[in-house]
C-alpha positions in Angstrom: 0.0 0.0 0.0 1.6 3.4 -1.1 1.8 6.2 1.3 -0.8 8.1 -1.0 -3.0 5.3 -0.4 -2.3 5.3 3.4 -3.3 8.8 3.7 -6.5 8.5 1.6 -7.8 5.6 3.6 -7.0 7.3 7.0 -9.0 10.4 6.1 -11.7 8.6 4.4 -12.1 6.4 7.7 -12.4 8.9 10.1 -14.7 11.3 7.8 -17.3 8.2 7.8 -17.1 8.5 11.5 -18.3 12.2 11.6 -15.0 13.9 11.6 -14.0 17.0 9.7 -10.8 17.0 7.8 -8.8 20.1 8.5 -5.3 21.2 6.7 -1.9 20.8 8.2 -0.8 23.9 10.0 2.6 25.3 9.3 5.8 23.8 10.7 6.3 27.3 12.3 3.9 27.5 15.1 1.7 30.5 15.3 1.4 32.4 18.9 3.7 29.7 20.5 7.1 30.8 21.5 7.6 27.7 23.6 8.7 25.7 20.8 10.7 26.2 17.4 8.5 23.9 15.2 5.2 22.1 15.1 6.2 18.7 16.6 2.7 16.8 17.0 -0.7 17.2 15.5 -2.4 18.3 18.8 -0.1 21.4 19.2 -2.3 23.7 16.8 -5.3 22.4 18.6 -4.3 23.2 22.1 -6.9 25.8 22.6 -9.7 23.7 21.5 -8.3 20.7 23.8 -8.5 23.2 26.7 -12.1 23.8 26.2 -12.4 26.5 23.2 -15.0 25.5 20.8 -13.6 24.6 17.1 -15.7 26.1 14.4 -15.9 22.5 12.6 -17.1 20.8 15.6 -16.0 18.3 18.3 -14.4 15.7 15.9 -11.4 16.4 13.5 -9.0 14.7 11.6 -5.9 15.6 9.6 -2.4 14.9 8.6 0.1 17.3 10.2 3.7 18.4 9.0 6.2 17.8 12.1 9.8 18.5 12.7 11.6 17.0 16.0 15.2 17.2 16.4 15.6 16.0 19.9 16.6 12.6 18.5 18.9 13.9 15.7 21.8 11.7 16.7 19.7 8.6 16.1 19.0 9.6 12.6 20.4 6.8 10.4 19.1 3.9 12.0 15.7 2.0 11.0 13.0 4.3 12.2 14.2 7.8 13.3 13.7 11.1 11.1 13.4 14.5 11.7 10.6 15.4 9.5 7.5 13.2 9.4 3.7 13.4 8.8 1.5 12.6 11.7 -1.7 11.2 10.9 -4.2 12.2 13.8 -7.8 12.2 14.9 -9.3 14.2 17.7 -12.2 14.2 19.9 -12.6 17.4 22.1 -15.2 16.4 24.7 -16.8 14.0 22.6 -16.1 10.2 22.4 -13.1 8.8 24.5 -11.4 5.4 25.3 -13.9 3.0 24.2 -14.5 4.5 20.3 -11.0 5.5 20.1 -9.5 2.2 20.8 -12.0 0.4 18.7 -11.4 2.5 15.8 -7.4 2.2 16.1 -7.9 -1.5 16.0 -10.4 -1.6 13.3 -8.3 0.9 10.9 -5.2 -1.1 11.5 -6.5 -4.5 10.9 -9.9 -4.5 8.8 -8.8 -5.3 5.2 -11.7 -3.5 3.6 -12.1 -0.2 5.3 -8.5 -0.1 6.7 -4.9 -1.3 6.3 -5.3 -4.9 7.0 -2.3 -5.8 9.1 -2.1 -8.9 10.9 -3.5 -8.5 14.5 -1.3 -11.4 15.7 1.5 -9.2 15.1 0.2 -6.2 17.6 1.5 -5.6 21.0 0.0 -3.0 23.1 1.2 -0.7 26.0 -1.0 1.1 28.5 -0.2 3.5 31.3 0.7 1.7 34.7 0.0 4.6 36.8 1.9 7.0 39.2 1.3 9.8 41.6 -0.4 12.0 38.8 -2.9 9.5 37.6 -4.1 5.9 38.4 -3.0 2.8 36.6 -5.4 2.7 33.1 -7.4 -0.3 33.8 -10.0 0.9 31.6 -8.0 0.8 28.5 -6.6 -2.4 29.5 -10.1 -3.9 29.8 -11.2 -2.5 26.3 -8.1 -3.8 24.5 -8.8 -7.4 26.0 -11.9 -7.4 23.5 -9.2 -7.2 20.5 -5.8 -8.5 21.8 -4.9 -11.4 24.1 -4.0 -10.3 27.6 -0.5 -11.6 27.5 0.2 -8.9 24.5 -0.9 -5.9 26.6 1.9 -4.4 28.9 1.5 -1.7 31.5 4.4 0.8 31.3 5.5 3.9 33.0 4.9 7.6 32.4 8.4 7.7 30.5 6.6 5.9 27.4 2.9 6.2 28.2 2.3 9.7 29.1 1.9 12.3 26.5 1.9 16.2 26.3 3.9 19.0 24.6 6.0 21.2 26.7 5.7 22.4 30.4 2.0 23.8 29.9 -1.1 22.5 28.4 -3.1 19.3 28.1 -1.7 16.0 28.9 -2.6 12.5 29.6 -2.0 8.8 29.7 -1.7 7.0 26.4 -2.0 3.5 24.8 0.6 2.7 22.2 0.4 0.0 19.3 3.4 -1.7 18.2 4.0 -3.9 15.3 6.2 -6.8 14.7 8.4 -6.3 11.6 10.4 -9.4 11.8 10.1 -11.8 8.8 8.7 -14.7 10.9 7.0 -13.3 13.8 8.1 -12.9 17.5 4.7 -14.4 18.7 4.0 -14.2 22.5 6.7 -12.3 24.6 7.1 -11.6 28.2 7.3 -7.9 29.1 11.0 -8.1 29.2 11.1 -9.7 25.9 9.0 -7.2 24.4 11.3 -4.2 25.8 14.2 -6.0 24.4 12.5 -6.2 20.9 11.5 -2.7 21.2 15.2 -1.6 21.9 16.4 -3.8 19.1 13.6 -2.3 16.6 11.9 -5.5 15.9 8.8 -4.1 17.1 7.8 -0.5 15.8 5.4 1.8 17.4 2.8 2.7 14.6 -0.2 4.4 16.4 -0.7 6.2 19.9 -3.9 7.2 21.4 -3.7 9.9 24.1 -6.4 10.3 26.7 -6.3 14.1 27.5 -8.0 14.9 30.6 -5.3 16.5 32.9 -3.6 19.9 32.8 0.1 20.7 33.2 1.6 24.0 34.5 4.9 24.8 34.7 6.0 21.1 34.3 3.5 19.8 37.2 0.1 18.2 36.7 -2.3 20.5 38.5 -6.0 19.5 37.9 -8.2 17.8 35.4 -9.5 19.5 32.1 -13.1 20.6 31.7 -13.5 18.1 29.1 -12.1 14.6 28.1 -10.2 14.7 25.0 -8.7 12.0 22.5 -5.5 12.9 20.7 -4.1 10.1 18.2 -1.1 9.9 16.3 0.1 7.7 13.6 3.5 8.5 12.2 3.2 8.0 8.1 6.8 6.9 7.8 6.6 4.0 10.4 3.1 3.0 9.3 4.2 3.0 5.7 7.2 0.8 6.8 4.9 -1.7 8.4 2.4 -1.8 5.5 5.2 -2.3 2.9 6.8 -5.1 4.6 10.1 -3.2 5.2 12.2 -3.4 8.4 13.2 0.4 7.9 11.7 3.7 6.9 14.5 4.3 4.0 13.1 1.5 2.2 9.7 2.8 1.8 8.2 4.7 -1.1 8.7 7.7 1.0 12.4 7.6 1.0 13.4 5.1 -1.7 13.6 7.7 -4.7 15.9 9.7 -2.5 18.2 6.8 -1.4 18.2 5.8 -5.3 19.9 8.9 -5.9 22.3 8.7 -3.3 23.3 5.1 -4.2 24.8 6.6 -7.4 27.8 7.9 -5.2 28.8 4.1 -5.2 29.4 4.2 -1.4 28.5 1.5 1.0 28.1 4.0 4.0 24.3 3.5 4.4 24.1 5.3 7.6 25.4 8.5 5.9 23.2 8.1 2.9 20.2 8.2 5.3 21.3 11.0 7.1 21.6 13.1 3.8 18.1 11.8 2.7 16.5 12.6 6.1 18.1 16.0 6.6 17.6 17.2 3.0 14.0 16.1 3.0 13.5 18.1 6.4 15.1 21.0 5.1 12.9 21.3 1.9 10.0 21.1 4.2 11.4 23.8 6.6 12.3 26.2 4.0 8.9 25.8 2.5 7.4 27.4 5.4 9.6 30.3 5.3 12.5 29.6 7.5 15.9 30.6 6.2 19.5 29.5 7.2 20.7 31.8 10.1 22.7 31.6 13.6 19.6 31.6 15.8 16.3 29.8 16.4 14.8 27.9 13.5 17.4 29.1 11.0 20.0 27.5 13.1 18.3 24.2 13.1 18.1 24.3 9.2 21.6 25.4 9.0 22.7 22.3 11.4 20.6 20.0 9.2 22.2 21.3 6.0 25.7 21.1 7.5 25.4 17.8 8.8 23.9 16.6 5.4 27.0 18.1 3.7 29.3 16.3 6.2 27.9 13.0 5.4 27.8 13.9 1.7 31.7 14.3 2.1 31.8 11.1 3.8 30.5 9.3 0.8 33.0 11.1 -1.3 30.0 13.2 -2.8 29.4 16.8 -3.3 26.9 19.4 -3.6 25.7 18.0 -6.9 24.1 14.9 -5.3 22.4 17.1 -2.5 20.8 19.2 -5.3 19.7 15.9 -7.0 18.2 14.8 -3.6 16.3 18.3 -3.4 15.0 17.9 -7.1 13.7 14.4 -5.8 11.9 15.6 -2.8 10.1 18.7 -4.6 9.0 16.3 -7.4 8.1 13.3 -5.1 4.9 11.5 -6.3 3.8 11.2 -2.8 3.8 15.0 -2.3 2.3 16.0 -5.7 -0.9 17.7 -5.1 -0.5 17.6 -1.5 2.5 20.1 -1.0 3.7 23.2 -3.2 7.4 23.8 -2.5 9.2 27.0 -2.5 10.5 27.6 -6.2 14.2 29.1 -4.7 14.5 25.9 -2.4 17.6 24.5 -4.3 19.1 28.0 -4.7 18.9 28.5 -0.8 20.4 25.2 0.1 23.2 25.5 -2.6 24.0 28.9 -1.1 24.5 27.6 2.5 26.3 24.5 1.4 28.8 26.4 -0.7 29.4 29.0 2.1 30.1 26.1 4.5 32.4 23.9 2.3 35.4 25.9 2.8 34.8 26.0 6.6 34.4 22.2 6.3 37.6 21.6 4.6 39.8 23.8 6.8 37.9 22.6 10.0 38.7 18.9 9.3 42.2 19.6 8.5 42.7 21.3 11.9 40.5 18.8 13.8 42.9 15.9 12.7 45.6 17.9 14.0 44.0 17.9 17.3 43.2 21.6 17.5 41.0 22.6 20.7 37.3 22.7 19.9 36.9 26.3 21.0 39.7 27.3 18.6 38.1 25.3 15.9 34.7 27.2 16.6 36.2 30.8 17.0 38.8 30.8 14.5 37.5 28.5 11.7 33.8 28.6 12.3 33.8 24.7 12.7 30.3 24.1 14.8 30.9 22.4 18.1 28.2 19.8 17.2 30.2 18.5 14.2 33.4 18.3 16.4 31.4 16.3 18.9 30.3 13.8 16.2 33.6 13.6 14.8 35.3 12.8 18.0 32.6 10.4 19.0 33.2 8.4 15.8 36.9 8.3 16.8 36.4 7.3 20.3 37.2 10.7 21.8 35.2 12.8 24.2 34.8 16.4 24.2 34.3 18.2 27.5 31.2 20.3 26.5 31.2 22.2 30.0 34.7 23.4 29.3 33.9 24.4 25.7 30.6 26.4 27.1 32.6 28.1 29.8 35.1 29.3 27.3 32.3 30.5 25.3 30.8 32.4 28.0 34.3 34.2 28.5 34.4 35.0 24.8 30.8 36.4 24.6 31.5 38.5 27.7 34.8 39.9 26.3 33.0 40.6 22.9 30.3 42.5 24.5 32.7 44.4 26.8 34.9 45.4 23.7 31.8 46.6 21.9 30.7 48.6 24.6 34.0 50.3 24.9 34.1 51.1 21.1 30.7 52.7 21.3 31.5 54.9 24.1 34.5 56.2 22.1 
């Protein structure tokens, strides 16, 4: 099932159940300075989850563009990416756990209306309870109607509690994991399941959040005025499961980009994956109005492009292959008719990478000589993040605290010098 069909089936399924389709919000959040990018489908809907009435009603569905960079170091494995599309449906004071779980299971497993996956490959997690909320026995009982009890595991808040930021709606969740191994793992103990999760033999494909609590300054304070359901299914991981792949980079969402990178004749699959992910993310970020800079969103974009170029350097390639990857993303079949990309995208990316290429060459030479990271940054413009990555590859550790202390001294000296010149 191609990614276009997965999107279509998801929206149609919930439209038939009274949900109104809403468009994806921008990757740049409106009226929210707490985060740099839209990181989840619920983020633009926070006012309505808190009780404000949405003009289209209590049931909504959409496909939201998202960017998350907290796991940027993990990109290159089987499942991590920095840009993804989140398939989500919401109930704002309407249905709750019973309907949410039933529909999740139905859409995943029904061959006619949904995706037709094998229910024997599903594993479920539910919230085990803590000081903020009780054990979710209700979700456990509901899941028993669809999945054997020995495939449902109680887990802690680290994995089964969801909310965005330090303030806003939050609550326990139930997650659905899919066995992607060739022959199937069968029944597992909780410890065996956790090991399979760590080894990426089972992959999270859907998450139902039962939002009935409010968080203020990082603390759960009270219950919301209404009970909400916020669900999320990452298109890339869902596509991986439905296309019988063991990683997202072999799905139709990434395969055309990977085909271009394969022309480098390098066997460095990790670097190819990093380039594919970072260029795709950069294209979408630029499309929503962000340009490379030294601060905030612009710095995230700059870091993604520089990391992509460093990995292009590792596979013996150049700007040419990055430009080819940009072309593939902007003309990707899965995005046609859905996204219209910035006409200057390739020009913006080329200019940024050409500016960085000289820095990279001189910085790499100095790094090989063992030059101090602070000197690399201040004298050669070599980003500390890249120094840390290169050092890690060589088994060398960088004392970031020392670097940060030197930077604070340097910035204080620069400010003092500037003020002195201004007074003159």
